[in-house]
N, C-alpha and C positions, 0 to 999 in steps of 0.2 A: 427473550434473546435481547444479546445486546450487542454493540458494535463491537468489533474484531478488525485483526488484518489478519493476511497469513500469504505462505507463497502461493502463485498459482504455477506448475504442479505440486512444484515440493521446493523444498531447501534445495537439495541436492542439484538440481537439475537449472534452478534462477541463479543459487549463489555459486555454484560450483568454480573453483581454485582462487576464490575472493576469500581475502586477508580477515583473520578472525576480527578484528579491530573494524577494519572497512564495516562489515557484518551488523555487528552493534554497531553503528552510527544508520547503517540503513534503517533497522528494529527502533532504532531510536525516531530517527523521522516517520517512520510507519506508527507510531505510537501514538506522534504528534497529530497527524492525520485523520488516526480514526478521534480522537478528538474534536479535532474542526469539522469533521464529516456527520460527527454526534450531536454537534451546536446544530450545524445546517440543515440536517436534515432528522427533526425533533420528533416522528413517527414514519422511520423508513420504512420499514414495513407495508404501510400503506399510503407509498411513494407511487401516484402514476402517470409523470411526465415521463417527459423522456430521458435515460439516462443518460451521465455528462461522460464523456470523451474522455480516453485515458490519459493521463498527463505524465511531465516528469519534475522529477527533482533533482535535481544538482546537488553535490554535495562537495567536501572540500577534494576526494581524494576518485572524484566518479560522481557514479548520479544513475537511478533506478526508474524505470518503466514500473508505473501502478494505473489500476483499475478501481472507482468506486462505485460501489453497486447498493443502492438504495435499499430496493428491497429485502438483498440477503445483507444487511445492514454488514458490509466487509469491503474492506479496502485489500485490495489481489497485489499484489509484490510479482510483476510480468519476467522481470529483466534487470539484473545488477549488473553493471559496467565498473569497474576498479581501473584507475590509470595508472 
């Protein structure tokens, strides 16, 4: 299993109404978060500590809320807000 990101519960729910250019910006930032998580949690499936709390990433035109779950080796995008 390799690290990935996904919308939680779905892209339609999380990014509804956001312009496609902004969604592309969110997805690019999510790719970077996945690379960082992969480096920080080398064997995420064996991770047994308390999981990290959710976080916010600010972008030029808005923000998004995400949750990193090491044991699932996944970054979940929970909310997208476009200004």
